[in-house]
N, C-alpha and C positions, 0 to 999 in steps of 0.2 A: 504494500500500500504506500503510495507516494504521499508526500506532505500535502496538506490541504490548508485552506485559509480558515481562520477562526469563524468567519461568516458561514462557511459551509457547515461546520459542526454545530453552530448555534441555531441555525435555521432548522436543522434536523431535530435538534433538541426541543425547539419551540413547537414544532409539529408533533413530536412524540411525547411532549409534556414530561420531559426528564431534564436533569441538569448535567452539564459537563464539568468535571473537575479541572481547574487550572492550577497546576502545582509549580511552585518556584524551585529552581535548582541553582546551586552555586559551585558544584563540583561533580566529579564523576560518580561518586557513591549515590548522591541524590538522583542523578539522571538515570542510573541503572535501576534504582528502586522504583521510580515512577514508570519507566518503560516495562519492566518486568511485571508490575502490578497490572498495567493496562493490558498486556498480552494475556496474562492468566485469567483476567475477567472478561476478555474480549470486548474491551471498552474503548471508545474514542477518548482522547486525552489532549489537554493543552499544556505544553511546556512553557513556563514563564521565566523570563530573565529580566531582572531590573538593570538599571544603568550601573549600579554598584556591582552586580553580578557580571556584567559584560567586562567591566574593568578588571575584576578579580581573575576571571578565567582567561581573558584576552580575546581579541576579535578573531585571530587566526585559529585559535582552538575552537571557538564557536562555529566559525565558518567550516572547519573540517568536520565537526559533528553534523552540521546541517547537510553538507554535500555527500558525506561518505557513510553516515549512519542512519539518519532519520528517513532517508528514502527507502531503506531496507526494512523498516519496522512493519510488522504485519497488521497493525491497527491504524486507523486514521489519526494522524497527529498534526497539530498546528504548533508552531513555535512563535511565541508572542512576547513583544517588548512590554514590560509592566511599568506603568507610571513614567512614560517618556516625558521629560520636562521641557523639551525644545524640539524645533524642527531638525536641528543638527543630529540629535539623538535618534530621532525617527529615521532619518536618512542613513545613518550608520547601520541601523538594524536592517533596513531594506536592502542595502548594498551587500550584506553578507548572507542574505537569504531568508530573513524572517518572513513569515507568511501573514503575520498579524501584528499590529502595533497599537499601543495606547498613547494618546496625547493627553496629558493631564494638565489642563489650564484651569482647574476648578477653583483655585485660590484667586483667580483674576475676576474682575467684574464680568457680568453676563456677556456684554457685547464683545469684550476682548476674547473671552473663551470661545464664543461663536466664530470670530474671525480667524483665530489661530487654528481651531479645529477644522474649519472649512478649508483652509490652505493645506493642512495635512491630508485631508480626505481627497482633495483634488489630485495631489501628487501620488498618494498611495494607490488610489483606484486606477490610475493610469497604468500602473505596473501590476495590477491584480492582487494587491495587498489590502486586507480588511482593516478597519479602524474602530477602536473603542475610545470613547471619551467619558468624562465624568462631570456630573452636574450636582452641586451640593458639596459639602465639605465633611469628609469622614475623619473623625478625631483619631489621634494617635500618630505614630511615626512609622513611615514606610520609606526606607532609604533616605533620600534627600527631602521627602515630603513630610512636614510636621504640622499638625493642626491641633491646637489646644482645645480643651472642652468649651472654652468661651467662644472660640472661632467656629466650632462645629455648626453646620447648618444643614437641615434636612432638605431633600430635593422637593421643589414645588412642582406638582403635576402639570400645571398649565405652562410653566417655564420649560419643563421637559418636552412637552409636545412642540413648543415653538423652537426649542434648541434642535431637536431632531429634524424638523422641517427645514430649518435654515442651513444646517451643516451636512445633511445627508449621511450622517455617521451610521455605521453598521450595528453597533451595540452601545448601550449606555449604562455606565456604572452609577448606581443611585445610592444616596445616603438615607437610610431608613432606621438607623440606630446601631449599626455595627461600628467596630473600631479596629484600627491596625494594632498589632502587638498583643500582649497578654492582658486579658480582661481582669479587672480588680473585683468585679461583681458579675452577676449574670446579665448578659445583654438583653434589652427589651426592644424587639423589632416592632416598627409601626406598620402592621399588616394592612390597615385601612389605607394608609398613604400609598403603599405598594400597589394595592388594588386600583386606586385612582390613577396612578401613573400608567399602569398597564392598559387601562381602558382608553387612555389618550395617546399612548405611544405604541406603534405597531412593529417595533423591532425588539430583538432579544435584550433582556436586562441582565445586569451583572451585579453580584453581591461581593463586595470587597470586605476584608476583615472577617471572614467566615470561620477562621480558626477559633475554637472555644464556644461557638454558638451551638446550642443543643441541636442534635440532628433532627429532632421532630420539628423544630422551628425552621430549619433549612428546608426540610421537605415541604412544609407549608408555604414557604417563600417560593419554592419551585412551582407549586400548584398555582401560584398567583402571578407567574411570569418570569421568575428568575431562571436563566438558562446557563449562566456561567458562574461558578462558585470558586473564589480565590482562596487557596490554602497555602500558607507558608509557615506561620508560627508553629502550628501543630507538628509539622515535619521537623522543625529545628529542635523542639522540645523532646520529641521521641529520639532523635539522633543523640542529643546531649545526654539524656538520661541513660540510654543503653551504653553509651561510651563510658560514662562515669561508673556504671555498674560493673562493666567488664574490667576496667582498670583498677577498681577497688579490690577485685578478687585476684587479678593477675598483675600484681604491682611491678613485676620484673619483666613483663612482656615487652619486647622491642620490635616485633614484627607487626607493622601497621595493619596487615591483612587480618590479623587475629582480633583486633579491636574495631577496626573500621567496618569489617564484614558484618558483624552482629548489629552495629549501629545502622548500617545500610538496610539490613533486614527489618529492623524496627520501623524505619521510614516506610518500607514497602507495605508492612502490615497496616499502617495508618492510611496509606493511599488506597489499599483494597477496601478498607472499611468505608472510606468516603465514597468511593465509586459505587459500592453497593447501596449506600444510603441515598445517593443522588439519583439512582435509577438508571445509570448508563451501562450497567453490566449487560453484556450480550448485544450491545447496540452498534458494535463496530461494523 
């Protein structure tokens, strides 16, 4: 199965009323875990890389993965730039083969967000790349994006409809009560707002900050129009916890395969759990 755009996966999800997991990776172990989980569950999957992840892994490494590995994966895969902060970041991703990009101008005034997003859409669509944007401000920290609780702002349904019409974006990340990072309490999602947004917007919706959200709430959000669910923190926590556990027992171990392997498997277990909860198992 060759690489596909995010738009292809999300339109299928919208029609089939399930969600596609979008999992961030920063190294080989996370990439292996996500792809193995997708293969075992016969599920489509979105691989996400932030700007920080691009810098950490290097553009040549990512380009090699895209050109020599992802085209051989047996399930539909999109590779997506997460929280692109500028046109330059988007262009870098497109040049090395990303099939989907996010331009995040959500901290800017509405008109500026529209203009920036519209420019990215025009360029990306010319080369067959799908575009995600964000409206509203999701609290927490995600790489270079930091939004305080005071700054956090839920997505307005009428603004969402206008934004999609003006930008022709392919998917829209909405702020309905989730947050980036580790939750200090249980998140409370505004399902009524999500329902109103979906009634007025005819494109796939995206839930950021889904790590730590109860799976029943995620399933309900999917039933109300969420098609893409971003997961990052849950993977990091699983990796760290298993790594700490193994090293606490095998203090003298120096072979990285002996402790990175179990940590990778822990990430894989989380991805499988999410895929099954989102309803994408067997949808490849």
